[in-house]
C-alpha positions as protocol buffer text, in pm:
chain_id: "A"
residue {
  index: 1
  type: MET
  ca { x: -536 y: -2444 z: 1402 }
}
residue {
  index: 2
  type: GLU
  ca { x: -289 y: -2252 z: 1609 }
}
residue {
  index: 3
  type: LYS
  ca { x: -305 y: -1923 z: 1372 }
}
residue {
  index: 4
  type: GLN
  ca { x: -662 y: -1920 z: 1451 }
}
residue {
  index: 5
  type: SER
  ca { x: -614 y: -1961 z: 1785 }
}
residue {
  index: 6
  type: GLU
  ca { x: -355 y: -1652 z: 1807 }
}
residue {
  index: 7
  type: ALA
  ca { x: -591 y: -1465 z: 1599 }
}
residue {
  index: 8
  type: GLN
  ca { x: -885 y: -1515 z: 1850 }
}
residue {
  index: 9
  type: GLN
  ca { x: -638 y: -1435 z: 2186 }
}
residue {
  index: 10
  type: ARG
  ca { x: -583 y: -1125 z: 2003 }
}
residue {
  index: 11
  type: LEU
  ca { x: -912 y: -1048 z: 1929 }
}
residue {
  index: 12
  type: LEU
  ca { x: -1039 y: -1135 z: 2264 }
}
residue {
  index: 13
  type: ILE
  ca { x: -763 y: -914 z: 2451 }
}
residue {
  index: 14
  type: PHE
  ca { x: -861 y: -588 z: 2228 }
}
residue {
  index: 15
  type: GLN
  ca { x: -1253 y: -672 z: 2304 }
}
residue {
  index: 16
  type: SER
  ca { x: -1171 y: -682 z: 2633 }
}
residue {
  index: 17
  type: PHE
  ca { x: -1109 y: -319 z: 2608 }
}
residue {
  index: 18
  type: THR
  ca { x: -1425 y: -217 z: 2470 }
}
residue {
  index: 19
  type: GLY
  ca { x: -1558 y: 108 z: 2612 }
}
residue {
  index: 20
  type: LYS
  ca { x: -1234 y: 161 z: 2829 }
}
residue {
  index: 21
  type: GLU
  ca { x: -914 y: 352 z: 2725 }
}
residue {
  index: 22
  type: ILE
  ca { x: -648 y: 166 z: 2554 }
}
residue {
  index: 23
  type: SER
  ca { x: -340 y: 212 z: 2806 }
}
residue {
  index: 24
  type: GLN
  ca { x: -146 y: -155 z: 2805 }
}
residue {
  index: 25
  type: SER
  ca { x: -99 y: -181 z: 2397 }
}
residue {
  index: 26
  type: PRO
  ca { x: 235 y: -316 z: 2288 }
}
residue {
  index: 27
  type: SER
  ca { x: 226 y: 29 z: 2079 }
}
residue {
  index: 28
  type: HIS
  ca { x: 369 y: 290 z: 2297 }
}
residue {
  index: 29
  type: PHE
  ca { x: 238 y: 536 z: 2057 }
}
residue {
  index: 30
  type: MET
  ca { x: -133 y: 419 z: 2079 }
}
residue {
  index: 31
  type: ASN
  ca { x: -70 y: 424 z: 2456 }
}
residue {
  index: 32
  type: TRP
  ca { x: -4 y: 810 z: 2391 }
}
residue {
  index: 33
  type: LEU
  ca { x: -280 y: 837 z: 2168 }
}
residue {
  index: 34
  type: LYS
  ca { x: -519 y: 724 z: 2457 }
}
residue {
  index: 35
  type: PRO
  ca { x: -785 y: 566 z: 2241 }
}
residue {
  index: 36
  type: THR
  ca { x: -1145 y: 432 z: 2351 }
}
residue {
  index: 37
  type: LEU
  ca { x: -1214 y: 152 z: 2199 }
}
residue {
  index: 38
  type: ILE
  ca { x: -1582 y: 123 z: 2011 }
}
residue {
  index: 39
  type: SER
  ca { x: -1551 y: -224 z: 1896 }
}
residue {
  index: 40
  type: ALA
  ca { x: -1324 y: -488 z: 1776 }
}
residue {
  index: 41
  type: GLU
  ca { x: -1361 y: -752 z: 1511 }
}
residue {
  index: 42
  type: LYS
  ca { x: -1181 y: -950 z: 1270 }
}
residue {
  index: 43
  type: GLY
  ca { x: -1059 y: -740 z: 1033 }
}
residue {
  index: 44
  type: SER
  ca { x: -1177 y: -388 z: 1151 }
}
residue {
  index: 45
  type: LEU
  ca { x: -1107 y: -172 z: 1485 }
}
residue {
  index: 46
  type: HIS
  ca { x: -1336 y: 135 z: 1632 }
}
residue {
  index: 47
  type: CYS
  ca { x: -1203 y: 400 z: 1856 }
}
residue {
  index: 48
  type: SER
  ca { x: -1253 y: 758 z: 2015 }
}
residue {
  index: 49
  type: TYR
  ca { x: -986 y: 984 z: 2078 }
}
residue {
  index: 50
  type: VAL
  ca { x: -1006 y: 1294 z: 2267 }
}
residue {
  index: 51
  type: VAL
  ca { x: -790 y: 1558 z: 2120 }
}
residue {
  index: 52
  type: ARG
  ca { x: -575 y: 1707 z: 2342 }
}
residue {
  index: 53
  type: LYS
  ca { x: -339 y: 2029 z: 2305 }
}
residue {
  index: 54
  type: GLU
  ca { x: -39 y: 1838 z: 2233 }
}
residue {
  index: 55
  type: MET
  ca { x: -206 y: 1699 z: 1944 }
}
residue {
  index: 56
  type: THR
  ca { x: -270 y: 2040 z: 1761 }
}
residue {
  index: 57
  type: ASN
  ca { x: -100 y: 2274 z: 1552 }
}
residue {
  index: 58
  type: PRO
  ca { x: -39 y: 2659 z: 1567 }
}
residue {
  index: 59
  type: TYR
  ca { x: -378 y: 2720 z: 1474 }
}
residue {
  index: 60
  type: GLY
  ca { x: -534 y: 2499 z: 1748 }
}
residue {
  index: 61
  type: ILE
  ca { x: -681 y: 2189 z: 1507 }
}
residue {
  index: 62
  type: LEU
  ca { x: -567 y: 1858 z: 1511 }
}
residue {
  index: 63
  type: HIS
  ca { x: -222 y: 1792 z: 1343 }
}
residue {
  index: 64
  type: GLY
  ca { x: -227 y: 1621 z: 1010 }
}
residue {
  index: 65
  type: GLY
  ca { x: 37 y: 1391 z: 1138 }
}
residue {
  index: 66
  type: ILE
  ca { x: -118 y: 1305 z: 1470 }
}
residue {
  index: 67
  type: THR
  ca { x: -431 y: 1232 z: 1199 }
}
residue {
  index: 68
  type: ALA
  ca { x: -146 y: 1051 z: 987 }
}
residue {
  index: 69
  type: GLY
  ca { x: -23 y: 899 z: 1291 }
}
residue {
  index: 70
  type: ILE
  ca { x: -388 y: 723 z: 1396 }
}
residue {
  index: 71
  type: ILE
  ca { x: -441 y: 612 z: 1120 }
}
residue {
  index: 72
  type: ASP
  ca { x: -99 y: 418 z: 1070 }
}
residue {
  index: 73
  type: ASP
  ca { x: -154 y: 296 z: 1417 }
}
residue {
  index: 74
  type: LEU
  ca { x: -502 y: 177 z: 1403 }
}
residue {
  index: 75
  type: ILE
  ca { x: -435 y: 4 z: 1079 }
}
residue {
  index: 76
  type: GLY
  ca { x: -127 y: -187 z: 1223 }
}
residue {
  index: 77
  type: ALA
  ca { x: -345 y: -274 z: 1567 }
}
residue {
  index: 78
  type: THR
  ca { x: -583 y: -436 z: 1276 }
}
residue {
  index: 79
  type: VAL
  ca { x: -317 y: -659 z: 1139 }
}
residue {
  index: 80
  type: TYR
  ca { x: -210 y: -753 z: 1465 }
}
residue {
  index: 81
  type: ILE
  ca { x: -528 y: -896 z: 1553 }
}
residue {
  index: 82
  type: LEU
  ca { x: -547 y: -1103 z: 1248 }
}
residue {
  index: 83
  type: GLY
  ca { x: -287 y: -1299 z: 1469 }
}
residue {
  index: 84
  type: LEU
  ca { x: -69 y: -1390 z: 1162 }
}
residue {
  index: 85
  type: ASN
  ca { x: 252 y: -1563 z: 1237 }
}
residue {
  index: 86
  type: ASP
  ca { x: 459 y: -1310 z: 1019 }
}
residue {
  index: 87
  type: ARG
  ca { x: 539 y: -937 z: 1082 }
}
residue {
  index: 88
  type: TYR
  ca { x: 379 y: -688 z: 876 }
}
residue {
  index: 89
  type: THR
  ca { x: 525 y: -293 z: 807 }
}
residue {
  index: 90
  type: THR
  ca { x: 377 y: 29 z: 660 }
}
residue {
  index: 91
  type: VAL
  ca { x: 472 y: 29 z: 308 }
}
residue {
  index: 92
  type: ASN
  ca { x: 300 y: 373 z: 238 }
}
residue {
  index: 93
  type: ASN
  ca { x: 7 y: 584 z: 368 }
}
residue {
  index: 94
  type: SER
  ca { x: -201 y: 808 z: 145 }
}
residue {
  index: 95
  type: ILE
  ca { x: -424 y: 1030 z: 319 }
}
residue {
  index: 96
  type: ASP
  ca { x: -705 y: 1291 z: 219 }
}
residue {
  index: 97
  type: TYR
  ca { x: -771 y: 1523 z: 498 }
}
residue {
  index: 98
  type: PHE
  ca { x: -1127 y: 1697 z: 450 }
}
residue {
  index: 99
  type: ALA
  ca { x: -1203 y: 1865 z: 777 }
}
residue {
  index: 100
  type: PRO
  ca { x: -1091 y: 1984 z: 1092 }
}
residue {
  index: 101
  type: ALA
  ca { x: -1088 y: 1892 z: 1463 }
}
residue {
  index: 102
  type: SER
  ca { x: -1022 y: 2141 z: 1760 }
}
residue {
  index: 103
  type: GLU
  ca { x: -874 y: 2091 z: 2097 }
}
residue {
  index: 104
  type: GLY
  ca { x: -1129 y: 1910 z: 2286 }
}
residue {
  index: 105
  type: ASP
  ca { x: -1315 y: 1732 z: 1988 }
}
residue {
  index: 106
  type: THR
  ca { x: -1396 y: 1357 z: 2005 }
}
residue {
  index: 107
  type: VAL
  ca { x: -1316 y: 1204 z: 1693 }
}
residue {
  index: 108
  type: THR
  ca { x: -1370 y: 805 z: 1596 }
}
residue {
  index: 109
  type: ALA
  ca { x: -1154 y: 589 z: 1350 }
}
residue {
  index: 110
  type: LYS
  ca { x: -1239 y: 253 z: 1220 }
}
residue {
  index: 111
  type: THR
  ca { x: -1061 y: 14 z: 1003 }
}
residue {
  index: 112
  type: ALA
  ca { x: -1130 y: -197 z: 738 }
}
residue {
  index: 113
  type: ILE
  ca { x: -924 y: -468 z: 511 }
}
residue {
  index: 114
  type: VAL
  ca { x: -982 y: -390 z: 142 }
}
residue {
  index: 115
  type: LYS
  ca { x: -748 y: -696 z: -5 }
}
residue {
  index: 116
  type: GLN
  ca { x: -552 y: -934 z: 193 }
}
residue {
  index: 117
  type: GLY
  ca { x: -299 y: -1120 z: 19 }
}
residue {
  index: 118
  type: ARG
  ca { x: -13 y: -1296 z: 115 }
}
residue {
  index: 119
  type: SER
  ca { x: 257 y: -1004 z: 106 }
}
residue {
  index: 120
  type: ILE
  ca { x: 95 y: -722 z: 114 }
}
residue {
  index: 121
  type: ILE
  ca { x: -262 y: -647 z: 321 }
}
residue {
  index: 122
  type: ASN
  ca { x: -441 y: -316 z: 173 }
}
residue {
  index: 123
  type: LEU
  ca { x: -655 y: -118 z: 445 }
}
residue {
  index: 124
  type: GLN
  ca { x: -819 y: 155 z: 468 }
}
residue {
  index: 125
  type: CYS
  ca { x: -934 y: 401 z: 768 }
}
residue {
  index: 126
  type: GLU
  ca { x: -1198 y: 665 z: 796 }
}
residue {
  index: 127
  type: ILE
  ca { x: -1167 y: 948 z: 1098 }
}
residue {
  index: 128
  type: TRP
  ca { x: -1516 y: 1118 z: 1151 }
}
residue {
  index: 129
  type: LEU
  ca { x: -1580 y: 1423 z: 1376 }
}
residue {
  index: 130
  type: PRO
  ca { x: -1904 y: 1274 z: 1518 }
}
residue {
  index: 131
  type: ALA
  ca { x: -2078 y: 1609 z: 1660 }
}
residue {
  index: 132
  type: LYS
  ca { x: -2076 y: 1752 z: 1302 }
}
residue {
  index: 133
  type: ASN
  ca { x: -2150 y: 1429 z: 1108 }
}
residue {
  index: 134
  type: ARG
  ca { x: -1826 y: 1496 z: 901 }
}
residue {
  index: 135
  type: LEU
  ca { x: -1554 y: 1257 z: 765 }
}
residue {
  index: 136
  type: MET
  ca { x: -1254 y: 1452 z: 839 }
}
residue {
  index: 137
  type: ALA
  ca { x: -997 y: 1213 z: 672 }
}
residue {
  index: 138
  type: LYS
  ca { x: -960 y: 893 z: 498 }
}
residue {
  index: 139
  type: GLY
  ca { x: -631 y: 686 z: 450 }
}
residue {
  index: 140
  type: TYR
  ca { x: -520 y: 408 z: 282 }
}
residue {
  index: 141
  type: SER
  ca { x: -221 y: 188 z: 335 }
}
residue {
  index: 142
  type: ASN
  ca { x: -32 y: -124 z: 231 }
}
residue {
  index: 143
  type: MET
  ca { x: 83 y: -302 z: 481 }
}
residue {
  index: 144
  type: LEU
  ca { x: 408 y: -554 z: 363 }
}
residue {
  index: 145
  type: ASN
  ca { x: 498 y: -916 z: 522 }
}
residue {
  index: 146
  type: ILE
  ca { x: 845 y: -884 z: 623 }
}
residue {
  index: 147
  type: GLY
  ca { x: 872 y: -1241 z: 789 }
}
């Protein structure tokens, strides 16, 4: 029952940011990314991000490392809101990149649990460019229970 309570508490904290920029996350990287929460439910987070100059590569498009960081950070937050007693860390991150985004664009990212086991949780995250209704990137990650 306590695990359910912890999960509900973490989820409610995230849900309180719906429509707002997340700036008080335990993840300093999330605070730097400045996501705006669209929705939060058990096993899924949906956020939007404005591409800032410091997120771009020399061509002026969203840096692939930032895209990977958004995927990894949002997947980690998705596991966090499950309220599990153990800690989890990324084992691998596989990303396909399909389209670019430029400075000033708003992109959205949404996570989902593919399979939740006792030791490993497999999740996915899609990043979209809504202005062009275009899938930009899709990533899969395995999160390992480290106790």
